VEXBADO-927128 format. One record per atom (N, C-alpha, C): residue number from 0; x, y, z. Coordinates in steps of 0.2 Angstrom, whole numbers, plus 5000, padded with zeros to 4 digits. Atoms other than C-alpha are relative to their C-alpha. Example, Ala and Ser with C-alpha at 12.3 -4.5 7.8 and 13.67 -1.06 7.14 Angstrom:
num_xx_yy_zz
0_5004_4994_5000
0_5062_4978_5039
0_5004_5006_5000
1_4996_4994_4999
1_5068_4995_5036
1_4996_5005_5003
END
This chain:
num_xx_yy_zz
0_5006_4998_5001
0_5583_6550_6002
0_4995_4998_5006
1_5001_5001_4995
1_5574_6550_6020
1_4993_4999_4999
2_5004_5003_5001
2_5555_6543_6023
2_4996_5007_4999
3_5004_4995_5003
3_5549_6562_6020
3_5002_5004_4995
4_4998_4998_5006
4_5557_6565_6005
4_4997_4995_4995
5_5001_5004_5004
5_5550_6550_5998
5_4992_4998_5000
6_5009_5000_4998
6_5532_6552_6007
6_5000_5007_4995
7_5001_4994_5006
7_5532_6570_5996
7_5002_5000_4993
8_4997_5002_5004
8_5540_6564_5981
8_4994_4996_4997
9_5006_5004_4998
9_5525_6551_5982
9_4992_5004_4999
10_5004_4995_4999
10_5512_6562_5986
10_4995_5010_4998
11_5001_4994_5004
11_5515_6580_5982
11_5001_5002_4995
12_5001_5002_5010
12_5511_6587_5965
12_5007_5006_4999
13_4989_4999_5002
13_5531_6594_5958
13_4995_5004_4993
14_5002_4996_5006
14_5527_6611_5948
14_5007_4998_4995
15_4993_5002_5005
15_5541_6609_5932
15_4998_5004_4995
16_4998_4995_5003
16_5536_6625_5925
16_4994_5004_5000
17_5004_4996_5005
17_5525_6639_5920
17_4999_5005_4997
18_5003_4994_5006
18_5515_6647_5909
18_4996_5007_5002
19_5004_4994_5001
19_5510_6664_5907
19_4995_5003_4996
20_5007_4999_5004
20_5491_6668_5901
20_5001_5007_5002
21_5001_4994_5000
21_5490_6686_5901
21_5003_5001_5008
22_4999_5001_4995
22_5490_6692_5920
22_5003_4995_5004
23_5000_5008_4995
23_5489_6676_5926
23_5007_4993_4998
24_4993_5004_5000
24_5505_6661_5928
24_4997_4996_5005
25_5005_5006_5001
25_5496_6644_5924
25_5006_4993_5003
26_4991_5003_4997
26_5510_6632_5935
26_4995_4991_4993
27_5001_5007_5005
27_5512_6614_5922
27_5003_4995_5006
28_5001_5004_4995
28_5510_6599_5936
28_5003_4995_4997
29_5004_5009_5003
29_5514_6579_5934
29_4991_5001_5003
30_5006_5003_4999
30_5496_6581_5942
30_4993_5003_4994
31_5004_4993_5003
31_5490_6594_5930
31_5003_4992_4993
32_5000_5007_5005
32_5498_6578_5916
32_4995_4995_5001
33_5001_5007_5000
33_5491_6565_5924
33_4990_5003_4999
34_5006_4997_5002
34_5472_6575_5922
34_5001_5001_4993
35_5001_5004_5010
35_5476_6576_5904
35_4999_4996_4999
36_4999_5009_5004
36_5480_6559_5901
36_4992_4999_5002
37_5008_5001_4998
37_5463_6556_5910
37_4996_5004_4995
38_5005_4998_5003
38_5457_6568_5901
38_5001_4995_4990
39_4998_5006_5007
39_5466_6559_5883
39_4992_4994_4997
40_5003_5005_5002
40_5459_6546_5885
40_4990_4997_4997
41_5006_4996_5004
41_5441_6550_5887
41_4995_5001_4993
42_5001_4997_5005
42_5442_6560_5872
42_5002_4996_4995
43_4997_5005_5010
43_5451_6549_5858
43_4998_4995_5003
44_5001_5011_5001
44_5455_6531_5865
44_4993_4995_4999
45_5008_5003_5001
45_5434_6528_5871
45_4996_5002_4994
46_5006_4998_5006
46_5427_6537_5857
46_5003_4991_4994
47_5002_5004_5007
47_5436_6526_5845
47_5002_4992_5001
48_4998_5008_4997
48_5437_6511_5857
48_4992_4996_4999
49_5005_4999_5000
49_5418_6512_5856
49_4997_4999_4993
50_5002_4997_5007
50_5416_6516_5837
50_5005_4992_4995
51_4997_5003_5005
51_5428_6504_5832
51_4996_4989_5000
52_5003_5006_4999
52_5422_6486_5827
52_5004_4994_5000
53_4994_5006_5002
53_5437_6475_5829
53_4997_4995_5007
54_5004_5007_4994
54_5431_6458_5840
54_5005_5000_5007
55_4995_4999_4995
55_5449_6462_5848
55_4997_5006_5006
56_5002_4996_4994
56_5443_6476_5858
56_4990_5000_5003
57_5005_5004_4999
57_5424_6467_5859
57_5000_5001_5007
58_5001_5001_4993
58_5426_6466_5878
58_5004_5006_5002
59_5000_4996_4996
59_5432_6482_5883
59_4993_5005_4998
60_5007_4994_4997
60_5417_6490_5875
60_4993_4997_5003
61_5005_5002_4993
61_5406_6479_5885
61_5003_4999_5006
62_5001_4995_4993
62_5414_6484_5901
62_4998_5007_5000
63_5003_4993_5001
63_5411_6500_5896
63_4994_5002_5000
64_5005_5000_4999
64_5395_6497_5893
64_4993_4998_5006
65_5002_5000_4994
65_5392_6488_5908
65_5001_5004_5005
66_4998_4995_4999
66_5397_6501_5916
66_4993_5008_5001
67_5003_4997_5003
67_5388_6513_5909
67_4992_4999_5002
68_5006_4998_4999
68_5371_6506_5910
68_5001_4996_5008
69_5005_5001_4996
69_5372_6499_5927
69_5001_5009_5004
70_4997_4995_4996
70_5379_6518_5933
70_4990_5003_4998
71_5005_5001_5003
71_5362_6520_5923
71_4994_4998_5003
72_5000_5004_4999
72_5353_6510_5929
72_4996_4998_5011
73_5001_5002_4992
73_5357_6506_5949
73_5003_5008_5005
74_4997_4994_4996
74_5364_6527_5954
74_4995_5003_4996
75_5002_4996_5004
75_5354_6538_5941
75_4994_5000_5001
76_5005_5002_5000
76_5337_6531_5940
76_4997_5000_5009
77_5004_5000_4993
77_5333_6527_5960
77_4999_5008_5001
78_4998_4996_5000
78_5340_6545_5962
78_4996_5006_4996
79_5003_4995_5004
79_5335_6556_5946
79_4993_4997_5001
80_5006_5000_5003
80_5320_6549_5941
80_5001_4999_4991
81_5004_5002_5009
81_5313_6549_5923
81_5005_5007_4996
82_4993_4999_5002
82_5329_6561_5921
82_5005_5001_5002
83_4994_5000_5002
83_5344_6553_5922
83_5002_4999_4994
84_4997_4998_5007
84_5345_6550_5904
84_5001_5007_4998
85_4999_4993_5002
85_5348_6569_5904
85_5006_4999_5003
86_4996_4998_4994
86_5361_6569_5916
86_5007_4991_4997
87_4994_5005_5001
87_5370_6553_5911
87_5007_5000_4997
88_4992_4998_5006
88_5384_6559_5899
88_5004_5005_5007
89_4993_4996_4998
89_5391_6570_5911
89_5000_4997_5010
90_4998_5007_4995
90_5387_6554_5928
90_5005_4997_4997
91_4995_5005_5003
91_5398_6544_5916
91_5007_5001_4998
92_4992_4996_4998
92_5413_6556_5914
92_5001_5003_5006
93_5001_5000_4992
93_5411_6559_5931
93_5006_4993_5003
94_4997_5007_4998
94_5416_6541_5935
94_5006_4999_4997
95_4996_5001_5003
95_5426_6536_5922
95_5008_5007_5000
96_4995_4994_5000
96_5436_6554_5924
96_5006_4997_5009
97_4997_4999_4991
97_5439_6550_5947
97_5003_4993_4997
98_4996_5003_5002
98_5444_6533_5939
98_5007_4997_4998
99_4993_5000_5006
99_5457_6535_5926
99_5005_5003_5005
100_4997_4997_4993
100_5464_6547_5939
100_5005_4994_5006
101_4999_5004_4996
101_5465_6534_5952
101_5005_4994_4999
102_4998_5005_5006
102_5471_6521_5941
102_5007_5002_5000
103_4994_4995_5002
103_5486_6533_5935
103_5006_4998_5006
104_4995_4999_4997
104_5493_6533_5950
104_5002_4993_5003
105_4999_5009_4996
105_5494_6514_5953
105_5008_4998_4996
106_4996_5002_5003
106_5507_6515_5939
106_5005_5004_5000
107_4994_4996_4999
107_5525_6517_5939
107_5003_5005_4996
108_5001_4991_4999
108_5531_6536_5939
108_4995_5005_4997
109_5003_4996_4999
109_5516_6539_5938
109_4996_5003_5008
110_5002_4996_4995
110_5504_6552_5950
110_4994_4999_5003
111_5008_5001_4995
111_5489_6552_5963
111_4998_5005_4997
112_5004_4991_4997
112_5478_6568_5958
112_4997_5002_5004
113_5006_4997_4996
113_5463_6564_5967
113_5004_5001_5008
114_4997_5002_4992
114_5478_6562_5984
114_5002_5011_5000
115_4999_4991_5002
115_5479_6582_5978
115_4992_5006_5002
116_5007_4998_4998
116_5464_6592_5988
116_4999_5005_4994
117_5004_4995_5005
117_5463_6605_5975
117_4997_4997_4993
118_5004_5004_5007
118_5458_6591_5961
118_4993_4997_5005
119_5008_5001_4997
119_5444_6584_5972
119_4998_5007_5001
120_5005_4996_5001
120_5439_6601_5977
120_4999_5004_4997
121_5003_5000_5007
121_5437_6605_5960
121_4996_4995_4994
122_5004_5008_5001
122_5430_6588_5957
122_4991_5004_5003
123_5006_4998_4994
123_5418_6593_5975
123_4995_5006_4994
124_5002_4993_5000
124_5416_6611_5966
124_4993_5000_4993
125_5005_5000_5004
125_5408_6606_5950
125_4995_4997_5001
126_5008_5000_4996
126_5394_6595_5961
126_4998_5005_5003
127_5003_4990_4997
127_5390_6612_5970
127_4996_5001_4997
128_5003_4998_5004
128_5386_6617_5954
128_4995_4996_4997
129_5006_5004_5004
129_5376_6604_5946
129_4994_4996_5005
130_5005_4999_4998
130_5368_6601_5963
130_4993_5005_5001
131_5006_4994_5001
131_5359_6619_5962
131_4998_5001_4996
132_5004_5002_5006
132_5357_6619_5943
132_4997_4996_4999
133_5007_5007_5001
133_5349_6603_5943
133_4993_5004_5005
134_5008_5000_4997
134_5336_6608_5957
134_4998_5010_4997
135_5004_4995_5002
135_5336_6627_5951
135_4994_4997_4993
136_5004_5001_5006
136_5330_6619_5933
136_4992_4997_5002
137_5007_5005_4997
137_5319_6605_5941
137_4995_5005_5001
138_5005_4996_4994
138_5310_6618_5953
138_4998_5007_4999
139_5000_4993_4999
139_5312_6634_5947
139_5007_5005_5007
140_4998_4996_4995
140_5323_6649_5957
140_4996_4999_5006
141_5003_4998_4994
141_5310_6653_5969
141_4998_4995_5006
142_5004_5003_4996
142_5303_6638_5975
142_5006_4997_5000
143_4994_5003_4999
143_5321_6629_5974
143_5002_5001_5006
144_4999_4998_4995
144_5326_6640_5988
144_4996_4999_5005
145_5008_5000_4996
145_5309_6641_5996
145_5002_4992_5005
146_5001_5011_4998
146_5311_6619_5998
146_5008_4998_5003
147_4994_5001_4998
147_5329_6621_6004
147_5000_4999_5006
148_5003_5002_4991
148_5319_6620_6023
148_4996_4997_4999
149_5006_5004_5002
149_5310_6606_6022
149_4993_5003_5003
150_5005_4999_5002
150_5291_6608_6022
150_4997_4998_5008
151_5002_5003_4992
151_5282_6607_6040
151_5004_5004_5006
152_4997_4997_4992
152_5296_6615_6052
152_4993_5010_5000
153_5007_4996_4999
153_5286_6628_6061
153_5003_5011_4997
154_4998_4994_5001
154_5289_6648_6055
154_5005_5004_5003
155_4993_4996_4996
155_5301_6652_6069
155_5004_4999_4997
156_4992_5003_4998
156_5313_6639_6067
156_5002_5004_4992
157_4998_5001_5004
157_5314_6645_6049
157_5007_5007_4998
158_4993_4996_5001
158_5328_6659_6049
158_5006_4999_5004
159_4997_5004_4996
159_5338_6648_6061
159_5002_4995_4993
160_4998_5007_5005
160_5337_6632_6048
160_4999_5003_4992
161_4995_4995_5003
161_5340_6644_6034
161_5006_5001_4997
162_4995_5003_5002
162_5356_6647_6035
162_5004_4992_5003
163_4997_5006_4999
163_5360_6629_6042
163_5000_4997_4992
164_5000_5006_5009
164_5353_6619_6025
164_5003_5005_4995
165_4996_4996_5006
165_5363_6633_6014
165_5008_4996_5002
166_4993_5002_4999
166_5379_6629_6024
166_5003_4992_4999
167_4999_5003_5001
167_5374_6611_6023
167_5003_4996_4993
168_5000_4999_5010
168_5375_6612_6003
168_5008_4999_5000
169_4993_5002_5001
169_5392_6616_6006
169_5005_4993_5001
170_4997_5008_4996
170_5399_6603_6018
170_4997_4996_4998
171_5003_5008_5004
171_5391_6591_6005
171_5005_4998_4996
172_4996_5000_5006
172_5401_6595_5992
172_5009_4998_5004
173_4995_5002_4999
173_5416_6598_6003
173_5002_4993_5003
174_4999_5006_4995
174_5414_6581_6012
174_5002_4996_4992
175_4998_5004_5004
175_5415_6573_5996
175_5007_5000_4997
176_4994_4998_4999
176_5431_6582_5994
176_5005_4994_5003
177_4995_5001_4994
177_5439_6578_6008
177_5001_4990_5000
178_4998_5007_5001
178_5434_6560_6005
178_5003_4995_4994
179_4998_5000_5005
179_5440_6556_5990
179_5007_4999_5000
180_4993_4999_4999
180_5458_6565_5992
180_5001_4996_5006
181_4999_5003_4992
181_5459_6554_6013
181_5001_4994_4998
182_5002_5008_5002
182_5453_6536_6005
182_5008_5001_4995
183_4996_5003_5004
183_5466_6540_5989
183_5010_5001_5004
184_4994_5002_4998
184_5483_6545_5997
184_4999_4998_5010
185_4999_5005_4995
185_5481_6534_6010
185_5002_4994_5000
186_4997_5005_5000
186_5485_6519_6004
186_5008_5001_4997
187_4994_5000_5002
187_5501_6526_5996
187_5004_5003_5008
188_4996_4999_4994
188_5507_6531_6015
188_5002_4994_5002
189_5000_5006_4999
189_5502_6514_6019
189_5006_4997_4999
190_4998_5005_5006
190_5511_6506_6005
190_5008_5005_5004
191_4995_4994_4998
191_5528_6519_6011
191_5003_4998_5005
192_4999_5001_4993
192_5525_6512_6029
192_5001_4994_4998
193_4999_5006_5000
193_5526_6496_6023
193_5008_4996_5000
194_4993_5000_5001
194_5543_6498_6015
194_5004_5000_5002
195_4997_4997_4996
195_5551_6508_6025
195_5001_4995_5008
196_4996_5007_4996
196_5550_6492_6039
196_5004_4997_4998
197_4997_5002_5001
197_5563_6485_6029
197_5009_5002_5003
198_4995_4992_4995
198_5575_6501_6034
198_5001_5000_5005
199_5001_4997_4993
199_5568_6502_6049
199_5005_4994_5004
200_4998_5007_4999
200_5573_6484_6054
200_5007_4998_4997
201_4996_5000_5004
201_5588_6484_6043
201_5006_5002_5004
202_4996_4996_4998
202_5596_6498_6052
202_5005_4995_5008
203_4996_5006_4993
203_5597_6485_6069
203_5007_4996_4996
204_4994_5005_5006
204_5603_6471_6057
204_4999_4997_4996
205_5002_5001_5007
205_5606_6467_6040
205_4996_4993_5001
206_5005_5006_4998
206_5598_6447_6046
206_4995_5001_4999
207_5008_5001_4997
207_5583_6454_6053
207_4998_5006_4995
208_4999_4994_5008
208_5584_6469_6036
208_4995_4993_4994
209_5001_5003_5003
209_5581_6453_6026
209_4995_4995_5002
210_5006_5004_4996
210_5569_6443_6038
210_4993_5002_4999
211_5005_4996_5002
211_5558_6457_6036
211_4996_5002_4995
212_5003_4997_5008
212_5557_6461_6018
212_4996_4995_4996
213_5001_5006_5001
213_5549_6444_6012
213_4991_5004_5004
214_5009_4997_4998
214_5533_6450_6025
214_4999_5006_4996
215_5001_4993_5002
215_5533_6470_6021
215_4998_5000_4992
216_5000_5000_5010
216_5535_6466_6000
216_4990_4996_5000
217_5009_5003_5003
217_5517_6456_6002
217_4997_5000_5005
218_5007_4998_4997
218_5510_6466_6014
218_4998_5006_4994
219_5000_4995_5006
219_5515_6480_6000
219_4994_4996_4997
220_5001_5002_5001
220_5507_6468_5988
220_4993_5001_4998
221_5006_5001_4995
221_5490_6466_5999
221_4996_5007_4998
222_5003_4994_4997
222_5488_6486_6000
222_5001_5002_4993
223_5000_4999_5003
223_5493_6488_5982
223_4994_4997_4995
224_5005_5008_5004
224_5477_6473_5975
224_4994_5005_5003
225_5008_4994_4999
225_5465_6484_5989
225_5001_5008_4997
226_4998_4991_5001
226_5474_6501_5984
226_4997_4997_4992
227_4999_5000_5007
227_5467_6495_5965
227_4991_4998_5002
228_5008_5002_4998
228_5449_6490_5973
228_4994_5006_5003
229_5001_4992_4996
229_5447_6505_5983
229_5000_5008_4993
230_5002_4994_5007
230_5448_6516_5964
230_4995_4999_5001
231_5006_4999_5000
231_5435_6510_5960
231_4993_5002_5001
232_5009_4999_4995
232_5424_6510_5974
232_5001_5006_5002
233_5002_4993_5002
233_5428_6528_5976
233_5000_5003_4995
234_5004_4996_5008
234_5424_6534_5959
234_4993_4998_5001
235_5007_5004_5002
235_5409_6522_5961
235_4995_5008_5007
236_5002_4997_4997
236_5406_6533_5978
236_4998_5009_5001
237_5002_4995_5000
237_5408_6548_5974
237_4995_5002_4993
238_5007_5000_5007
238_5396_6547_5958
238_4993_4997_5005
239_5007_5002_4997
239_5384_6539_5968
239_4997_5006_5005
240_5001_4992_4997
240_5384_6555_5981
240_4997_5004_4997
241_5001_4993_5002
241_5384_6566_5969
241_4992_4998_4997
242_5008_5001_5004
242_5367_6557_5962
242_4996_5002_5005
243_5006_5000_4996
243_5360_6556_5977
243_4998_5006_5005
244_5002_4991_5002
244_5362_6577_5979
244_4995_5003_4996
245_5004_4996_5004
245_5357_6581_5966
245_4994_4997_4999
246_5010_5005_5000
246_5340_6568_5966
246_4996_5004_5005
247_5004_4994_4993
247_5335_6580_5986
247_5001_5001_4996
248_5005_4992_5001
248_5335_6596_5977
248_4998_4998_4992
249_5004_4998_5006
249_5328_6592_5959
249_4995_4997_5006
250_5006_4998_4996
250_5315_6585_5974
250_4998_5001_5005
251_5001_4995_4993
251_5307_6595_5986
251_5001_4997_5006
252_5003_5006_4993
252_5304_6587_6002
252_5001_5003_5007
END
C-alpha cells in the first residue's frame, strides 16, 4: 500500500452500504459509525455514569461535573450572561460530542469524523442556526436584523454594510468548520509523514532505515500526545467561539 492509499485509508470516509429511505439513499460509513458511537456514549453511558452511586465511577462523575461547570462559568456566563443556564445543555452536548469524535480518531481501527468537512460543516450549520435563533428570540426578528449593522453608522453606508454583515454571519460558521477540519486532519497527515520516513530512508539502505526508525517512532508518539491535547483544545475552541457568536447576536452592539 502506497503513501497515497495509506492517507486515504485513515483520512477519507469509507462507505460500506447504502440504505434506501424512499427516494433518498443514505450512506452507512465509518464516519457515520463514529458519530453513532459518540451519540451512544452521550445518550446511554453518560446518564448511567451520572446517576450511578458507585465509588468506582466517582472520578468520572467529578470530571464530567468539572467540565460542565467550566463551560457554564467560563464560557457561557461571560458571553450569554443570565441566559447561560438556558443554553448550557446544548453547549455541553456540543463540547462532549466533538471531543468524543476527536478521541475516537485516536483509537486503533477508529476514524476521525471531525476530519470530514461534511461533519464539521454540519456542526457549523447548527451553530449558524443557534446564532440566529438566539438573536431573534432575544431581540425579536425586526430588531435583530436592524442591529446586524452596528449603531452609529451613517445611513448611506447601510446598503453597503448590511450585505457584508449578512455574509459575515455565514463566514463565522464556515470558519468554524474549516478550523476544526484542518486541525484534526493535520495531525494524521503529520503522523503518516513521520512513519513514511522509515520506508523512504529504508529504500536507500536497510541500516539507514533502522537508524531512522527510533527517531520516527519518537516523533509519532510525541505527535499522538499533541493530538490528544488538540482533541480537547479544538472541542473547547469550537464551543467557546459558538458562545461568543451567540452572545453577540443576543446583545446588540
